[in-house]
C-alpha positions, 0 to 999 in steps of 0.5 A: 805628317807632311804639312801641306803643300801651297802654292809657290812653295819650294822643293829642294832635291839634294844630290844623294851623295849629300845624304841630305833629304829633300825639303819643301818650304813655303816661299816666304821661308826659302833662303838661298845660304846658310846662316850666319853669325858674325859675333866677333870680327875675323881680324882686330887688326886688319891693317897689318902688316901695316904699324897703323890703321891710318898708314893703311888708309893713305897708303890705300889711296895712293894704290887705288889712285896709282900714284907715282913714287913722287906723289906717294912721297909728297902725300906722305910729307904732308900727312906727316905735317899735319898728322894730329890726333889719336892714330899715329902716322910712321910712313916714311917713303913711297919704297916702305910703302911697296914693301908693306904691300908686298909683305901684306900680299903674302896672305894670298897666292902670288904669281909665279913665273915659268918658262915654257918651251914648245918646238917648232921649224927644228927649233925649241922657242921659250916663252914665260907664262905668269900664274897663281896656281889655280888650286891654291887660289881656290883654297884662298877662298875657301879659308875666308871665313866671310865667304864661307857660309855663300859656298855650296857644295851640293847639287840642288834640284829645285822646284816651284809648286804652280798648284798642281805640280812642282815645276823645276827652275834653274838659275845658279850652276848648282842647280843645273844638270853639269854641276849634279852629273859631275857630282854623281862622277866622284866618290860618294864623300867627295864634294865638287869645287868648280871653276869658271875660266875665261881668256882672251887677249885684247890691247892695252891702249889704244895707241901703240901694239902691246897687248896682254891676254889674261886668264880670270877665275872664278869660282862656280860655288859662290851666288852670282852676286859675288862671284860676277864682282870684280872688286871684292873678294869672292868675285873675278880674279886674274890668274894667268897672264898666256904668252903672246907669240908675235907674228911670223909673216913668214910663216903666217897662215900656214897649218904647222904654224897656226898648230904651234901657236895652239900648242903654246896656248895648251902647254903654257895653260896647263902651268896654271892647271898642274895643281888643279890636274893633280888633285882631280885624281885623288881629290883634297881634304881641307878645312873651310872657313866654317870649321868643316872639313871637307874632301874637295874635287876640282872641276872645271865646269865652265869655259868662258870666251868668244868664238875665236877663243873657244876655237883654241880651247876646243883645238878646232880649226875654226870658220872655215872648218868642216866642221866649224862649231866647238860644240857640236859637228855642224857641217860648214854648210849647215850652220844656218839651218836649225838642225840637232847635230852629234855632239862633240865629247872629250873621248872622241877628239882624243880618239881621233888624235890618237887615230892619226898620230898612228897614221904613217904618213903626214897626209893620211894624219892631216886627212884624219884630223881635217875631217873632225876639223881637229889640230894636231895639239894635245888638249890641256883640259884632258889632263884634268879628270871629270873635264869634257872640253865641248860640254865646258865651253858655253854660249857667249851672248855679248859676243854672239849676240849683242856684238855679233848677230845683232851688232854685226849683222842685224844692226848693218842691215837696218841701216842699209834699208834706211839708207836705201829709203833716204835721208828722211828716213834716218831723220825720222829714225834719229828723231824716234829713238830721242823721243822715246822715254829714259829709263834707268840702267838704259842707254838714251839714244839721241842719234843713231845712224851717224854713230860707230856703236862698239860697246856690247851693253850700248848695243844691246840697249839699241837692239831693246829699242830699234823696234819701237823706233823703226816699226813706223819706218819699214812699213810692208807698203813702204819697204817690204824687205825693211819690214820683213828684216823688223820681223825677223828682229822682234824674234831676235830680241825675244830670244836674247830676252829669254836667254838672259832671264835670271832664273828659268822654269821648264816653260821660260826654256820651251819659249825660249826654244821656240823664240830661236825656232821662229827667228831661224825660219825667217831669217833665212827666206825673208832677207837677203843674206847669207846667214851661214855663219858660227854665230848663227849657228851658235844660238842652237845651243843656248837652251841645252847650255841653261839646263846644264850650267844655269843662267847665262850670267853664269858664264857671260864673258862681259863681266870679265871684258869689263876687267880688261879696263882695270888692267889697261888702266895700270899699264898705263898708270903703273908700268914702263911699257916694258916686259909689262906683264909682271909689273901689272900682276904685281899691282894687282896682288896689292889691289887684292891685298888692300880689297881684302884688307878693306873688307876686314877693316869694314867688318871691324867698324860694323862690329864695334857699331853694333856694340851700340845694341841694347845687350838684352834686346839687340835692338838698336839704341838710336843714339844717332838721330839719323832719320828714318832708314830706307826700307824694302819692305815698304812697297811705295815710298813718296820722295822730293817733298815739295812742300804743302799746297792748298787746293785753290793754289793748285788750281791756279797753277794747273787749271788749265790742265785737263787732268786736274778738272774737279781734282778736289771732288775726285779726291773727296769721291776717292777718299769717301770709297777708298777708305771704308773698303780698307775698313778704315773709319770716316772721320767723325763717320761723316763723308769726307768734304775736302774745302779750297783752303786746306792742304796737301803736301806734293812729291816729285819722286816716288820709289816703288818696290816689286816682286820680280815674276822673273826671279821672285826677288824684290826689285826697285824702280825709281819713278819720276813725275817732275815738271823739271827734272833736269831741265825737262819734264819727266811724267813716269808710267806705271802699271796699276793693280786693280780687282780685275785686271792691272792697266797702264797710266802716266804720273800727272801728280803725286802728293799726300793728304792728312786724314785725321791722324793718318797721311795717304800717300796717293797720286793723279794719274792719266789711265791708258786703258781704253778697251782697243783688244778688236782694234790691234793692228797686224803690224802690232802682232807682226813686231810683238807689240802691245798697243795701249790707248789714253783716255781723254786727259779728263777722265784722270783718276786718283789711285793710292801709290800702293795700288802701283804694281811698277814703273813701266816705259811707254813710246809714243806711236808717232802715227795715233794721237794717244797711243802707245806702245808698252817698251817691254824689252825694258827688262826681264820682268817687263818682257814676262808681264807683257808677254802675258798679256799677249797670251790672254784671249782677246775679250 
């Protein structure tokens, strides 16, 4: 008999080819990965081929520090002179270290170097292509026993019960439609091995002209926390290095020369894909790290790239073409209009190329290709079965939104109108930014107008704060167009945050589409700018991509862009600046090997630690007194103990602060109500009457673990209530849970109070819960702001820290003393919480 479905139950529907029945799990029992028991380490001597562990660890340091040959030899000499203990040190010199790294690197697929030949202008031109065969690289990960439990080979459709029906949600690639559809195209016994590929060229140094053109691969079957990691095994890895053609000024910008450069790209890329193309016809039986043989079938599921690179991948003619989108056939002059257009398909593009090549003249051939904005080059992705390059290309939030729509356009518009208002407006904007509260993982800006921002993450942080900093500058009466621009930015921020959600439901996708629509509606008529360019149009594909390939972080270019930094470091520290590709990739092989060996070594150490457990109960024997372990099951935990203080001492030091008026009496009243409400007996059955000489323990730090309403996982806020945090006062804000509805407040004082044998962690707060529904301003609604108002400071309250839902950041309204705006843009969870408040009917 099926069990009763309850609120928040999770339903998992597996692809029919998996032959696994649908399951329903209670939310508390739902897990995303298979259980595994690491009873024994994979390798008892993971340092081999180094002769000893000490040899490896010294060589590892030299590798990570990019030491020169002379530095390495000096280090080894010092170690020999000081060596003692049980572990022997045998390395003699730098050459021996190099040979051992080369020997150790054989555990993974090595780079190959082939010459590709492409004709142009009656000559055959040759180029070097460095690559790891993509299929072999994938097998390296599949055979790894550590990664084996994390692989997902069958598509799933997940849904969560909302009390009436199961609502579908999407996050990882295998929960989205493209993975499901890919598996449907394969034989019933085949499992998709889904690749994510990225390519982009960049400068290898801030000086000089040397560039690199890496191809980076990830496996979509692995969860995002492994897949988007750039340092551990299972994360992103350089698998190819494309040739860069030196510009020939005689032919630059000519159609035939541009076609030639595209042909070099696709011919070279095929060297990487050749092994994948071969197995895309038949599949490949392979015994994975969990000991199970599977018929694996390669699929290029996602292509991650900026717009310029996507044009090369799709072989379209770019922003000046008749149809400049690599995904659909939007006319060049209609990119600013949010509308649905016919999607490009692999078969259509192949038919167009085939038909064009049958035309009798070059003029007719060119006209036919131009009509679809395609190039006269065979697409490498057409050589891999079940791959449609136009479907694989994915929305690039970094370059389209953060560095594109915002950094290149909206932010420049803001600076233009600030300049138009004059120096006082610029000074005020900087002052407003500097006055915004600090928040973890969010850039704090003390000055913005005179700074040239280029980093996408910093630009993204700037966009999250601009409305709060500029809302009292761009008023409708003072600067009508600036006010309209800020309204436009409000809708941009909303759809960008929806696009960044880690988990999507049917509801968030619908809300995100609506935000894009509002953004597009307000943009063109209300700002004096031409928005007819590709990055404006590309936002129309965001939520289609999310339904197809999951959350945008699955195909974000940001993790790949970060890898350019490590490649630049290798270039600067480990090459002679000549023929650098082979030197960079050789060193990258060593880094991969070192990472793998370190993982196995840590695993071995952990195994020996586990042997200190009780052999019967498997519980820790607590041989070391390491203090109380950090627990994620505790909702709120005080830290940074400041010692014990009596109420009389507290009033001496805080007596002028009206929040401490009747502090002891408030605490007595709180405890006498709180304890009975929670079925905690009062001491000796009598009301609590704390005296002036009684002591409490003061704290300056609060850790709050909370369940995000976006991905339903535990997240953490680190909050401060400190009169001198890095030299400045820091009193963070929080959301407080009540029987009625939550409210916002500022921490004033955090302490624990011992009653009987129980320590109660408490906080004195300043509530910001004055009812203002009837007085919310039109500007607040225009800007999407949620205003809160402080009670008089004398109305401070005492709460249990366990009633704190999570932390919050509040921006002061410069125009109204005691009014604040909730900064709902600090993270996706806060965004949805404030949205829920705004959607509630006014009372």
